Backbone as numpy.savetxt, mean C-alpha at the origin, in Angstrom:
# Nx Ny Nz CAx CAy CAz Cx Cy Cz
14.92 -3.36 1.29 14.82 -2.18 0.46 13.42 -2.12 -0.14
12.90 -0.92 -0.27 11.58 -0.72 -0.85 11.62 0.52 -1.74
11.11 0.37 -2.94 10.96 1.52 -3.84 9.50 1.94 -3.81
9.29 3.23 -3.65 7.94 3.80 -3.61 7.81 4.75 -4.79
6.86 4.46 -5.68 6.63 5.28 -6.87 5.16 5.67 -6.91
4.89 6.91 -7.27 3.50 7.39 -7.37 3.16 7.60 -8.83
2.01 7.07 -9.23 1.46 7.27 -10.57 0.15 8.03 -10.40
0.06 9.20 -11.02 -1.13 10.05 -10.88 -1.91 10.15 -12.17
-3.21 10.13 -12.05 -4.07 10.61 -13.13 -5.07 11.57 -12.47
-6.05 12.00 -13.18 -6.96 13.01 -12.64 -7.79 12.52 -11.45
-8.03 11.22 -11.40 -8.95 10.69 -10.39 -8.26 9.82 -9.35
-7.32 8.99 -9.78 -6.70 8.03 -8.88 -5.19 8.25 -8.81
-4.66 8.20 -7.60 -3.22 8.19 -7.39 -2.85 6.79 -6.93
-1.95 6.16 -7.64 -1.53 4.81 -7.29 -0.12 4.85 -6.71
0.01 4.28 -5.52 1.33 4.12 -4.90 1.79 2.71 -5.26
2.88 2.64 -5.99 3.44 1.34 -6.39 4.62 1.03 -5.48
4.57 -0.13 -4.83 5.65 -0.56 -3.96 6.41 -1.70 -4.62
7.74 -1.66 -4.50 8.58 -2.72 -5.05 9.62 -3.08 -3.99
9.61 -4.34 -3.57 10.58 -4.81 -2.58 9.91 -5.36 -1.35
10.51 -5.09 -0.19 10.02 -5.62 1.07 9.41 -4.50 1.91
8.13 -4.68 2.29 7.45 -3.71 3.14 7.67 -4.12 4.59
8.66 -3.48 5.21 9.03 -3.79 6.59 8.92 -2.53 7.44
9.10 -2.71 8.74 8.97 -1.59 9.69 9.82 -0.39 9.28
10.99 -0.62 8.72 11.87 0.47 8.29 11.25 1.34 7.20
10.31 0.79 6.46 9.74 1.50 5.31 8.32 1.97 5.54
7.74 1.68 6.69 6.38 2.13 6.98 6.30 3.66 6.95
7.28 4.34 7.53 7.28 5.81 7.58 7.22 6.45 6.20
8.11 6.08 5.27 8.05 6.67 3.93 6.74 6.38 3.19
6.20 5.18 3.35 4.92 4.86 2.69 3.80 5.69 3.32
3.80 5.80 4.64 2.80 6.59 5.34 2.88 8.06 4.93
4.08 8.58 4.81 4.26 9.97 4.39 3.73 10.20 2.97
4.02 9.28 2.08 3.52 9.38 0.70 2.01 9.34 0.69
1.42 8.42 1.43 -0.03 8.30 1.49 -0.67 9.55 2.07
-0.11 10.06 3.16 -0.66 11.28 3.77 -0.62 12.45 2.80
0.46 12.59 2.06 0.57 13.67 1.07 -0.50 13.53 -0.01
-0.68 12.32 -0.51 -1.68 12.09 -1.56 -3.10 12.28 -1.03
-3.33 11.94 0.23 -4.66 12.08 0.81 -5.12 13.54 0.82
-4.18 14.47 0.91 -4.51 15.89 0.93 -5.01 16.39 -0.43
-4.74 15.64 -1.50 -5.15 16.07 -2.85 -6.62 15.79 -3.12
-7.24 14.93 -2.33 -8.63 14.57 -2.56 -8.79 13.44 -3.58
-7.69 12.96 -4.14 -7.76 11.86 -5.10 -8.03 10.54 -4.36
-8.62 9.61 -5.08 -8.71 8.25 -4.58 -7.30 7.67 -4.62
-6.94 6.91 -3.57 -5.60 6.33 -3.51 -5.70 4.81 -3.62
-4.84 4.27 -4.47 -4.75 2.83 -4.66 -3.31 2.41 -4.34
-3.14 1.21 -3.80 -1.82 0.71 -3.46 -1.54 -0.54 -4.29
-0.52 -0.47 -5.14 -0.14 -1.58 -6.00 0.97 -2.37 -5.32
0.64 -3.60 -4.92 1.58 -4.46 -4.21 2.15 -5.55 -5.12
2.01 -5.40 -6.42 2.42 -6.43 -7.38 3.87 -6.86 -7.24
4.75 -5.91 -6.92 6.18 -6.21 -6.87 6.71 -6.29 -5.43
5.82 -6.54 -4.48 6.23 -6.70 -3.08 6.53 -8.17 -2.83
7.69 -8.44 -2.24 8.11 -9.82 -2.02 7.95 -10.27 -0.56
7.74 -9.32 0.35 7.63 -9.67 1.77 6.94 -8.53 2.50
6.09 -8.88 3.48 5.43 -7.88 4.33 5.51 -8.36 5.77
6.14 -7.55 6.63 6.23 -7.93 8.04 5.00 -7.42 8.80
5.00 -7.62 10.12 3.85 -7.24 10.94 3.55 -5.75 10.85
4.58 -4.91 10.91 4.37 -3.46 10.81 3.80 -3.08 9.44
4.26 -3.74 8.41 3.73 -3.50 7.07 2.26 -3.90 6.97
1.92 -5.02 7.57 0.52 -5.48 7.57 -0.37 -4.51 8.33
0.13 -4.00 9.44 -0.65 -3.03 10.21 -0.88 -1.75 9.39
0.13 -1.30 8.68 -0.03 -0.13 7.81 -1.06 -0.40 6.73
-0.99 -1.56 6.09 -1.95 -1.89 5.05 -3.37 -1.93 5.60
-3.54 -2.47 6.80 -4.86 -2.51 7.43 -5.37 -1.10 7.70
-4.49 -0.23 8.17 -4.87 1.16 8.43 -5.26 1.86 7.12
-4.48 1.64 6.08 -4.77 2.26 4.79 -6.10 1.76 4.24
-6.32 0.45 4.32 -7.59 -0.13 3.84 -8.77 0.45 4.62
-8.63 0.57 5.93 -9.71 1.10 6.77 -10.06 2.54 6.39
-9.12 3.24 5.79 -9.35 4.63 5.38 -9.64 4.76 3.88
-9.97 3.64 3.25 -10.46 3.70 1.88 -9.45 3.45 0.78
-8.22 3.10 1.12 -7.23 2.81 0.09 -7.50 1.43 -0.49
-7.50 1.35 -1.82 -7.71 0.07 -2.51 -6.38 -0.66 -2.57
-6.34 -1.89 -2.06 -5.14 -2.72 -2.09 -5.23 -3.68 -3.26
-4.17 -3.77 -4.06 -4.20 -4.64 -5.23 -2.85 -5.31 -5.43
-2.89 -6.52 -5.94 -1.67 -7.23 -6.26 -1.94 -8.71 -6.50
-1.24 -9.27 -7.47 -1.39 -10.70 -7.77 -0.47 -11.53 -6.87
-0.47 -12.78 -7.09 0.43 -13.67 -6.34 -0.24 -14.17 -5.08
0.09 -15.38 -4.73 -0.54 -16.02 -3.58 -0.31 -15.29 -2.27
0.93 -14.90 -2.00 1.23 -14.24 -0.73 0.48 -12.93 -0.62
0.57 -12.11 -1.65 -0.07 -10.79 -1.62 -1.59 -10.93 -1.54
-2.15 -11.81 -2.34 -3.61 -12.00 -2.29 -4.05 -12.48 -0.92
-3.24 -13.35 -0.29 -3.56 -13.83 1.05 -3.55 -12.70 2.07
-2.56 -11.83 1.98 -2.47 -10.69 2.90 -3.66 -9.76 2.68
-3.95 -9.46 1.42 -5.07 -8.56 1.10 -6.38 -9.16 1.61
-6.57 -10.45 1.38 -7.81 -11.10 1.84 -7.91 -11.07 3.35
-6.81 -11.31 4.03 -6.80 -11.26 5.50 -7.19 -9.87 6.00
-6.68 -8.84 5.36 -6.95 -7.46 5.78 -8.38 -7.04 5.44
-8.81 -7.34 4.24 -10.13 -6.86 3.80 -11.29 -7.65 4.38
-11.03 -8.82 4.92 -12.12 -9.63 5.48 -12.42 -9.28 6.94
-11.65 -8.39 7.52 -11.87 -8.01 8.93 -13.06 -7.10 9.07
């Protein structure tokens, strides 16, 4: 299960994810991101409450990062995933 919440201010839209980012949830996250991208706002992805990311989730995060989305989140697992994606 994954909860997707959007927090907006005038400049940045933050997509907050809570739960497991798996192949079943890539579509809803992608749809949310695509909708926010049309607004012209900077998009940030808050992974603080994500407990697991599968291969499809990692591919989505890499695609989002490549298109300018800021990935953020504490914790060893999340920081490791972010570092792996951003160091490419």
